[in-house]
N, C-alpha and C positions, 0 to 999 in steps of 0.2 A: 489391511490399511497400511499405506506407506508411511515411514517415519518422516516428520517434517524436516526439510533441509533448511538450515539457517544460512542465509546468504551474507549477512553482516550482523554483528552485535557490538554493542557499546553503550554509550550514554548520550542522551539528548536532554535538553531542558525544554519543557513545554510551558507555555504561558497559560496561567489559569484563567477561567472565565469570570472570576469574581470581580468585585469592585476594585480591589487593589491590583489585580492582574500580576500576581507574583510568578516568578520563574521557578518551576519545580523540577528537580533532577529526576529523570526516569531511566531505568535500564531498558534498552530497546533491542529487540530481536526482529530482523527483517527476514521474512520467509517468502516463498513464491506467492502466497495469498495476501500478504500485507505486512503491516507493522504490529508488533505486540509490545505494549508498554507496561512496565511494572514499576510500582513505587520503589524509589531508591532506599528509603528508610521505612522500616516496620514500625508499628505503634510502640514497641518496646525500646526503640532507639537503635537497634542493630541494623546494619546495612545488609544489602543483598536483595534477592528477588522476593518481593512481598507476595502475598496471596492475591492481591487485587491486580487484575489485568484489564487493560483497555486495548481493544483491537481496532485498528484502522485498516480496513480491507481495501485492496486495489480496486475491486469492483465498485466501491463507493466513492473513489477519488476521481476528480476531474483533472487537476493539474498540480504541479509544484511551482509556486510563484514567489515573487518578491524577495529575491536574493540580495542581501546586503552584507558587506564585510566591514566589521567595526572592531577595533581593538583585539584582534586575534580570534574573533567569533564570527560565525556565519549565521545570519538570521534568514529564515525562510518560512513560507506559509504553504500548507497543504490545503487546497480548495476542494471541498467535497462536491459530489454531484448535485446536491440540494442547495449549494451556495454557502454552506457553513465554512468558515475559515479557522484553521488550527495553526497557531504560531509556534515555531520551534527555534532553538538556537543550539549550536554545537561548536566545539573547538575547530579552528581552521588548520587542520593538520591532515596530510595525505589527501585522499579523495573524500570530500565532505559528504555528509549524510544526504544533503539535498540532491547532489548529483547521483548518488547511488539509488535513492528513492525514485528520482525521475526516470532513470534507465530501467529500473525494475517495473515501473508503471507502464512504460512503453512496451517492454517485453510482454507484460500481462495483456495489454490491449491488443497487441499483435496476435498473441496466442488465441484470444477470444475471437478475433476477426477471422483467423484461419479456420477455427472450429465452426463458426457460423457459416462461412463460405462452403466448407465441406458438407455440412448438413443441408444447406440449400441445394447444392449440386446433387447430393444423393436423393433428396426428396423430389427434385425436378426430374431426374433420370428414372426414378421408380414410377412416378406418375406418367411419364412418357411411355414406359414399357406397359403399364396397365392400359393406357389408351390404345396402344398398338395391339395388345392382346384382345381387348374388348371390342375392337373394331372388326375382329374376325380375320385379321391379317397375320396369321401366325400359325 
């Protein structure tokens, strides 16, 4: 098994789904398969990677939307294939997370499309060869 390559790492704030919709700081790793979010603070109060991990995979994402810049922060929404929306914000420095996530999502979807095209091509060619052989022309 290949080791997971981290494409970007840092901190994001994710809006909670609760009644108060609080912003919670998360440590984030972006890999070729998606985002891996970890609690910023452990239950004992220390900081660092907690044990709890939430994965948001590119295969489940539809788009990255709703970009807004306010007071040095970038607000954006990841829209999932099922319509669920997950709100994030991050510091507006360098290349923002929303741009990095959007580019990685496009790369992922392109890779899937190429693989799908190759498998269709191979299955079409193998069935054409089988038809050719079974027709007695060979």
